[in-house]
Backbone bond lengths (Angstrom), bond angles and torsions (degrees), N, CA, C in turn:
res aa  C-N    CA-C-N  psi(-1)  N-CA   C-N-CA  omega(-1)  CA-C   N-CA-C  phi
1 M - - - 1.471 - - 1.531 109.63 -
2 F 1.337 116.48 134.04 1.466 120.48 -176.85 1.516 109.87 -78.81
3 E 1.322 116.68 127.68 1.446 121.30 179.76 1.521 110.07 -130.98
4 I 1.317 115.71 149.85 1.456 121.49 176.40 1.512 108.07 -114.92
5 T 1.321 116.64 121.13 1.462 120.45 177.26 1.527 108.99 -84.35
6 V 1.299 116.23 122.76 1.465 121.16 -176.96 1.521 109.17 -101.62
7 S 1.327 116.58 110.16 1.454 121.83 179.24 1.516 109.83 -80.18
8 K 1.346 115.45 173.04 1.459 119.93 177.80 1.522 110.55 -61.89
9 N 1.340 116.82 -40.62 1.464 120.31 178.80 1.523 111.42 -61.84
10 M 1.334 115.31 -40.21 1.458 119.23 179.52 1.524 110.88 -67.20
11 K 1.332 116.30 -39.07 1.462 119.94 177.98 1.526 110.52 -61.65
12 N 1.325 116.02 -42.18 1.466 119.98 177.66 1.525 110.98 -64.11
13 E 1.348 115.81 -38.45 1.467 120.14 178.67 1.528 110.29 -65.64
14 I 1.315 116.91 -41.63 1.456 120.86 177.45 1.521 110.35 -61.77
15 Y 1.333 115.85 -41.72 1.470 120.89 179.14 1.530 110.09 -63.06
16 R 1.335 116.49 -44.57 1.462 120.93 -179.98 1.527 111.16 -61.18
17 K 1.322 116.14 -43.93 1.461 119.42 -177.93 1.521 111.79 -74.45
18 A 1.320 117.00 -25.74 1.468 119.57 173.46 1.522 109.85 -65.08
19 I 1.338 115.67 -36.63 1.465 120.14 175.49 1.528 109.87 -62.88
20 H 1.332 116.30 -41.55 1.466 121.21 176.88 1.524 110.50 -56.82
21 I 1.335 115.86 -51.98 1.459 120.12 -177.02 1.525 111.18 -63.41
22 S 1.333 116.34 -38.78 1.468 119.70 179.72 1.528 111.72 -66.88
23 S 1.324 117.08 -15.98 1.469 121.47 -179.61 1.528 112.86 -85.95
24 L 1.336 116.57 7.88 1.464 119.42 179.60 1.529 112.53 -65.74
25 W 1.336 116.19 -11.24 1.468 118.34 174.08 1.517 110.78 -65.01
26 M 1.328 117.15 -21.90 1.462 120.23 -176.47 1.531 112.44 -67.19
27 P 1.349 119.34 -52.49 1.469 117.81 176.35 1.528 112.53 -63.46
28 L 1.351 116.87 -31.83 1.459 119.50 177.11 1.526 110.34 -64.41
29 F 1.317 115.93 -42.20 1.461 121.17 178.39 1.521 110.16 -63.79
30 I 1.328 116.50 -42.62 1.464 120.52 179.36 1.521 110.80 -58.72
31 Y 1.328 116.47 -41.81 1.465 119.95 -176.30 1.525 112.76 -74.18
32 L 1.335 116.76 -35.57 1.460 120.03 -172.96 1.529 113.75 -92.72
33 A 1.325 116.95 -32.20 1.467 120.25 -173.72 1.531 111.30 -90.05
34 P 1.319 117.26 158.30 1.476 120.24 173.75 1.526 110.21 -59.54
35 Q 1.320 116.62 147.80 1.459 121.14 -177.63 1.532 111.42 -56.03
36 E 1.316 117.09 -39.09 1.464 120.72 -178.15 1.534 111.18 -60.93
37 W 1.325 116.83 -38.70 1.453 120.51 179.12 1.516 110.94 -65.06
38 A 1.338 115.59 -42.75 1.460 120.05 -179.65 1.528 110.82 -63.99
39 L 1.325 116.13 -43.90 1.461 120.02 179.80 1.530 111.24 -63.34
40 F 1.328 116.70 -40.90 1.455 120.98 179.35 1.528 110.85 -65.54
41 L 1.336 116.40 -46.76 1.461 121.07 -177.53 1.526 111.94 -63.76
42 F 1.332 116.70 -51.85 1.455 119.81 -175.28 1.524 112.54 -76.62
43 G 1.328 116.73 -32.83 1.459 119.35 175.15 1.521 111.12 -66.86
44 G 1.327 116.20 -45.15 1.460 120.04 177.66 1.517 111.93 -64.75
45 G 1.335 116.09 -40.13 1.456 120.16 178.42 1.516 112.00 -63.25
46 F 1.335 115.79 -39.07 1.464 120.40 178.46 1.525 111.31 -63.76
47 I 1.320 116.36 -45.22 1.467 120.42 -179.58 1.526 110.75 -63.19
48 L 1.322 117.15 -46.15 1.460 121.52 -179.94 1.525 111.01 -63.12
49 N 1.326 116.11 -44.77 1.464 120.92 179.65 1.531 111.06 -61.95
50 T 1.329 116.06 -41.30 1.460 120.72 179.40 1.524 111.21 -63.28
51 M 1.321 116.16 -42.12 1.465 120.30 179.68 1.527 111.28 -62.29
52 I 1.328 116.61 -43.14 1.465 120.43 -179.64 1.525 110.76 -66.41
53 E 1.328 116.31 -43.56 1.461 119.58 -178.95 1.529 111.56 -65.43
54 Y 1.316 116.31 -40.90 1.465 118.62 179.89 1.523 110.80 -68.75
55 A 1.333 117.40 -39.37 1.464 121.06 177.43 1.531 110.04 -63.53
56 N 1.329 116.58 -35.69 1.462 120.17 175.99 1.527 110.72 -65.15
57 Y 1.335 115.29 -41.56 1.470 120.23 178.00 1.529 110.79 -61.10
58 R 1.337 116.88 -37.18 1.464 121.22 178.44 1.531 112.23 -80.47
59 R 1.325 115.27 1.25 1.467 123.34 174.55 1.526 113.88 67.05
60 Y 1.320 117.09 33.31 1.453 119.44 171.39 1.525 108.33 -70.56
61 K 1.315 116.31 133.59 1.460 120.25 -172.09 1.533 112.70 -59.73
62 W 1.327 116.69 -44.80 1.465 119.37 -177.96 1.529 111.13 -62.60
63 A 1.337 115.01 -37.40 1.455 119.22 -178.74 1.525 111.34 -73.13
64 R 1.321 117.15 -40.62 1.460 120.06 179.93 1.523 110.65 -63.31
65 K 1.338 116.24 -36.25 1.457 119.95 179.33 1.531 110.76 -68.93
66 S 1.329 116.67 -49.04 1.463 120.49 -178.60 1.525 111.48 -69.72
67 F 1.342 115.99 -40.44 1.456 120.42 -179.63 1.521 110.36 -63.48
68 G 1.313 116.91 -42.98 1.453 120.64 -179.44 1.514 112.17 -61.16
69 R 1.318 115.96 -42.75 1.464 119.85 179.53 1.523 112.09 -65.20
70 L 1.324 115.70 -36.79 1.458 119.80 -175.59 1.526 113.79 -82.28
71 F 1.351 116.38 -41.28 1.460 118.30 -165.12 1.525 116.53 -123.75
72 F 1.321 119.12 -11.57 1.463 119.48 -169.46 1.527 113.09 -52.30
73 R 1.323 117.02 -45.81 1.466 119.58 -176.36 1.521 112.97 -74.39
74 T 1.320 117.40 -10.62 1.464 119.79 -179.22 1.521 112.46 -96.17
75 L 1.330 118.20 -5.80 1.461 120.82 -174.35 1.515 112.10 -75.86
76 R 1.338 114.56 139.23 1.451 120.53 171.64 1.522 108.95 -87.79
77 A 1.337 115.87 165.10 1.466 120.27 -175.48 1.525 111.81 -55.52
78 K 1.332 117.14 -42.15 1.465 120.15 -176.63 1.527 112.10 -67.57
79 E 1.357 116.59 -19.89 1.452 120.39 -178.02 1.527 112.89 -87.54
80 T 1.324 116.42 -6.20 1.465 119.94 179.38 1.517 112.62 -98.50
81 V 1.332 117.22 -5.71 1.457 121.12 177.95 1.526 108.92 -70.20
82 R 1.328 117.13 134.68 1.458 120.83 -170.57 1.533 113.80 -103.54
83 D 1.340 119.08 11.86 1.456 119.81 -175.84 1.531 112.48 -72.39
84 K 1.328 116.84 -24.63 1.458 120.81 176.72 1.522 109.12 -157.90
85 F 1.331 115.76 167.96 1.459 120.00 -179.29 1.517 110.15 -69.17
86 R 1.325 116.55 125.50 1.453 122.13 -179.37 1.526 109.30 -126.07
87 P 1.325 118.55 115.74 1.463 121.10 178.38 1.530 110.74 -62.28
88 T 1.311 116.81 144.29 1.457 120.90 176.41 1.525 109.58 -89.12
89 G 1.331 115.31 173.99 1.456 120.51 -179.00 1.519 112.99 -60.09
90 S 1.333 117.12 -31.68 1.469 120.07 -178.16 1.524 111.74 -63.26
91 M 1.322 117.15 -34.68 1.457 120.15 177.55 1.523 110.89 -64.93
92 Y 1.323 116.01 -41.69 1.468 120.24 179.79 1.528 111.44 -68.33
93 V 1.325 117.12 -37.56 1.464 120.45 178.56 1.523 110.56 -63.72
94 L 1.332 116.72 -45.34 1.465 120.26 178.96 1.523 111.24 -65.64
95 A 1.334 116.47 -39.38 1.466 119.84 177.24 1.527 110.27 -63.55
96 A 1.336 116.54 -40.75 1.463 121.06 179.09 1.526 110.60 -63.69
97 A 1.329 117.16 -42.88 1.462 120.83 179.59 1.531 110.65 -62.80
98 F 1.327 116.23 -41.85 1.468 120.44 179.15 1.527 111.08 -64.63
99 L 1.338 116.42 -48.51 1.466 120.24 -176.64 1.530 111.98 -68.43
100 C 1.324 117.33 -37.29 1.463 120.06 177.28 1.531 110.12 -64.06
101 S 1.337 116.39 -40.73 1.460 121.01 178.13 1.523 111.08 -63.56
102 L 1.331 115.95 -35.96 1.457 121.57 -176.39 1.527 112.73 -78.57
103 L 1.336 116.94 -39.75 1.457 121.10 -167.97 1.526 115.58 -96.67
104 F 1.335 116.71 -27.37 1.465 119.27 -171.18 1.529 112.24 -116.69
105 S 1.313 115.09 163.24 1.465 119.96 173.19 1.524 109.04 -65.88
106 K 1.315 116.67 162.56 1.464 120.43 -177.98 1.540 112.74 -56.93
107 P 1.338 120.00 -48.23 1.474 119.16 -179.62 1.525 112.82 -61.54
108 I 1.330 116.61 -44.36 1.463 120.22 -177.72 1.526 110.67 -68.48
109 A 1.316 117.07 -39.33 1.469 120.59 177.46 1.530 109.96 -62.21
110 A 1.332 116.71 -42.86 1.458 120.98 -179.81 1.526 111.36 -66.26
111 I 1.336 116.59 -42.97 1.469 120.76 178.07 1.519 110.26 -60.68
112 S 1.314 117.12 -50.40 1.461 122.22 -174.18 1.524 111.62 -61.37
113 L 1.318 115.99 -43.34 1.460 119.71 -178.83 1.531 110.99 -71.88
114 T 1.323 116.94 -37.17 1.467 120.41 177.68 1.517 111.19 -64.53
115 V 1.316 117.25 -40.20 1.466 121.18 177.49 1.522 109.97 -59.96
116 M 1.329 116.67 -46.28 1.461 119.67 -179.39 1.529 111.67 -61.28
117 L 1.315 117.24 -43.44 1.457 121.21 -175.39 1.526 112.98 -71.74
118 T 1.330 116.87 -37.40 1.463 119.39 -174.99 1.532 112.93 -93.76
119 A 1.325 117.26 -44.49 1.462 120.20 -176.94 1.521 111.68 -66.68
120 D 1.325 116.78 -37.92 1.457 120.69 177.76 1.526 110.75 -63.32
121 A 1.337 115.79 -41.35 1.463 120.12 177.96 1.524 110.64 -65.05
122 A 1.335 117.13 -42.75 1.469 120.92 179.69 1.520 111.00 -62.67
123 A 1.328 116.61 -43.64 1.469 120.79 -179.11 1.521 110.96 -62.98
124 A 1.329 116.57 -44.49 1.466 120.65 -177.18 1.524 111.36 -65.59
125 L 1.321 116.85 -46.06 1.457 120.00 -175.60 1.531 112.20 -73.13
126 I 1.320 117.26 -44.15 1.467 119.80 177.12 1.523 110.25 -64.05
127 G 1.324 115.99 -42.02 1.457 119.96 178.83 1.515 112.63 -62.99
128 K 1.338 116.72 -41.66 1.464 121.07 -179.08 1.521 111.95 -67.08
129 F 1.320 116.68 -44.95 1.457 120.96 -173.06 1.532 113.38 -86.58
130 Y 1.338 116.70 -36.69 1.456 119.67 -172.57 1.525 114.19 -121.09
131 G 1.324 117.33 -5.47 1.458 119.91 -177.08 1.526 112.97 -65.92
132 K 1.315 116.61 124.09 1.466 122.65 -179.88 1.527 112.17 -122.74
133 R 1.322 116.37 -32.92 1.464 120.95 -173.21 1.525 110.22 -102.80
134 K 1.314 117.46 104.09 1.462 121.82 178.95 1.531 109.49 -73.43
135 I 1.332 116.40 131.22 1.463 119.93 178.36 1.526 111.95 -117.20
136 Y 1.321 117.14 -24.34 1.465 120.00 176.70 1.514 108.56 -157.72
137 K 1.329 114.83 110.84 1.461 121.68 -177.76 1.533 109.26 51.67
138 K 1.355 117.92 -119.77 1.460 119.76 -178.28 1.528 113.09 -90.17
139 K 1.321 117.14 -2.04 1.459 120.72 -178.77 1.526 110.26 -79.74
140 T 1.332 115.67 140.28 1.464 120.34 -177.29 1.522 111.27 -112.41
141 L 1.322 114.64 160.69 1.462 120.53 177.17 1.521 110.24 -62.86
142 E 1.323 115.89 -40.34 1.464 119.89 -178.38 1.529 111.45 -64.27
143 G 1.331 116.78 -44.64 1.452 120.39 179.87 1.520 112.23 -66.37
144 T 1.326 116.21 -42.13 1.464 120.63 -179.86 1.522 111.14 -66.31
145 T 1.333 116.38 -39.85 1.465 120.61 176.76 1.519 110.68 -63.15
146 A 1.329 116.14 -40.60 1.465 120.58 178.19 1.522 110.58 -62.47
147 F 1.327 117.30 -39.55 1.464 121.37 178.55 1.526 109.96 -61.02
148 F 1.326 116.72 -50.83 1.462 120.36 -177.79 1.521 111.69 -63.38
149 A 1.332 116.60 -43.53 1.470 120.42 -179.06 1.525 111.10 -63.21
150 C 1.331 115.95 -41.71 1.461 119.80 179.55 1.525 110.79 -67.02
151 A 1.329 116.91 -42.57 1.464 120.92 178.16 1.522 110.84 -61.12
152 L 1.328 116.06 -41.86 1.460 121.13 179.72 1.524 110.36 -64.26
153 L 1.325 115.97 -42.69 1.460 120.43 179.92 1.526 111.08 -62.72
154 I 1.316 116.65 -42.88 1.470 120.53 179.41 1.524 110.38 -61.08
155 N 1.318 116.81 -44.51 1.466 120.42 179.00 1.523 111.39 -62.04
156 M 1.328 116.46 -38.78 1.461 120.29 -179.76 1.528 111.54 -71.19
157 L 1.332 117.13 -35.96 1.462 120.64 178.65 1.521 111.72 -67.20
158 F 1.350 116.05 -28.69 1.454 120.97 179.28 1.529 111.38 -86.42
159 N 1.310 116.90 6.93 1.452 121.57 -174.92 1.530 114.28 -50.27
160 P 1.351 119.87 -42.16 1.465 118.34 178.40 1.525 113.34 -61.94
161 L 1.344 116.91 -22.49 1.454 120.75 -178.19 1.520 111.96 -91.38
162 S 1.312 115.53 -35.46 1.463 119.85 -178.96 1.522 107.91 -143.60
163 T 1.310 117.83 111.87 1.463 122.24 -172.78 1.515 111.68 -50.27
164 F 1.338 115.57 127.04 1.464 120.57 -177.60 1.526 109.89 -82.30
165 T 1.316 117.01 115.71 1.454 122.67 179.14 1.520 108.81 -133.01
166 Y 1.330 116.40 -165.17 1.457 120.92 177.10 1.522 111.27 -60.01
167 A 1.321 116.86 -24.75 1.465 120.36 178.38 1.520 110.48 -62.18
168 G 1.326 116.63 -36.54 1.455 120.63 177.72 1.514 112.05 -63.87
169 V 1.337 115.94 -41.13 1.469 120.67 178.60 1.523 110.38 -65.13
170 L 1.333 116.25 -44.78 1.462 120.17 179.37 1.524 111.36 -63.66
171 A 1.319 116.37 -38.77 1.456 120.32 178.55 1.530 110.52 -64.30
172 C 1.336 116.41 -39.34 1.468 120.79 178.99 1.524 110.85 -67.23
173 L 1.326 116.36 -41.19 1.470 120.49 177.83 1.522 110.66 -63.58
174 A 1.322 116.34 -44.24 1.466 120.46 179.70 1.520 110.66 -62.44
175 A 1.329 116.80 -43.02 1.455 120.87 178.67 1.523 111.05 -63.09
176 T 1.326 115.97 -40.38 1.472 120.91 -179.79 1.520 111.39 -63.58
177 F 1.316 116.76 -46.70 1.470 120.16 179.34 1.529 111.17 -68.34
178 S 1.317 116.33 -32.36 1.460 119.80 177.27 1.522 110.61 -63.86
179 E 1.323 116.90 -39.79 1.464 120.98 177.77 1.526 111.27 -71.98
180 L 1.324 116.00 -40.01 1.462 121.11 -177.28 1.528 111.78 -66.11
181 F 1.325 116.53 -43.00 1.463 121.11 -175.89 1.530 111.71 -108.24
182 E 1.323 115.78 39.40 1.460 121.59 -179.30 1.525 111.52 -54.27
183 D 1.325 117.06 -39.96 1.463 120.25 -177.13 1.521 111.95 -70.08
184 K 1.317 117.75 -24.47 1.462 121.59 179.89 1.526 112.35 -78.37
185 I 1.325 115.92 -40.77 1.464 118.02 -177.50 1.527 112.16 -85.95
186 K 1.344 116.45 -8.67 1.475 121.84 173.49 1.534 113.27 62.11
187 I 1.323 116.78 28.11 1.462 121.42 175.68 1.516 107.88 -129.34
188 D 1.315 116.92 132.11 1.459 121.02 179.46 1.527 109.80 -56.59
189 D 1.342 116.45 135.75 1.465 119.40 -176.00 1.524 113.19 -66.29
190 N 1.330 117.78 -20.45 1.464 119.66 174.88 1.522 111.56 -64.19
191 L 1.316 115.69 -22.13 1.460 121.25 178.99 1.519 111.94 -103.10
192 S 1.333 117.05 -44.25 1.463 120.39 -175.28 1.529 112.65 -68.46
193 V 1.338 117.52 -38.57 1.467 120.44 -177.45 1.530 112.37 -61.21
194 P 1.332 120.00 -54.47 1.472 118.36 -179.21 1.523 113.95 -68.15
195 L 1.331 117.56 -35.75 1.461 119.10 -178.60 1.528 111.64 -70.15
196 L 1.321 117.35 -41.12 1.453 120.45 -179.09 1.531 111.04 -69.49
197 S 1.316 116.60 -46.39 1.460 119.46 -179.84 1.530 110.69 -66.14
198 G 1.326 117.41 -39.33 1.456 120.68 177.81 1.510 112.57 -65.15
199 L 1.328 116.44 -37.99 1.462 121.61 179.31 1.536 110.42 -64.34
200 I 1.328 116.34 -43.96 1.466 120.53 -179.61 1.531 110.36 -65.51
201 L 1.325 117.07 -44.69 1.469 119.58 178.76 1.525 111.61 -63.05
202 T 1.318 117.19 -34.10 1.462 121.02 179.73 1.520 111.50 -71.38
203 I 1.326 116.57 -43.51 1.473 120.57 -176.99 1.519 112.01 -72.34
204 L 1.340 115.79 -41.72 1.472 119.64 -174.57 1.520 113.10 -91.78
């Protein structure tokens, strides 16, 4: 009988990606609500989140207690290093939601943010559980393929909102490479994926 052994790291990864999927209300809000509401919500959320994270870094007791309850299980190894202030993924997600709302049309903003939230989760989980062929550092062919396929599917599902053309394929490829080579471009993929894909869809 085929079984999958779930380690503590995998459980944390599943928890982190569940948070991603649960955040799909954000692109829905962007598409349905007035732009001003989206900018206020995500801009305010970013500022509040930044204040809590920085207060946690400075070891204020109230912040460490609240921060731990909210984010501890979602932190990656690099985000737990205490040598300097390091923003967590939630800060980048909120920044991405704000910038997508500000810079792109509603359909493109919704597509770009949905791709980041779903494709990243698909890549991480498929890569963790089924990834066998390493193509770049810890990234696997299976996980990267899952990212591209999910991004492509999201673009196709949004077709009534934004006509699916070669621009959609290019945007998916750009998003995939942005996630794959995150360490090279020095920008968190929670931010680079939606901004790059949104920029390509807007220009093309």
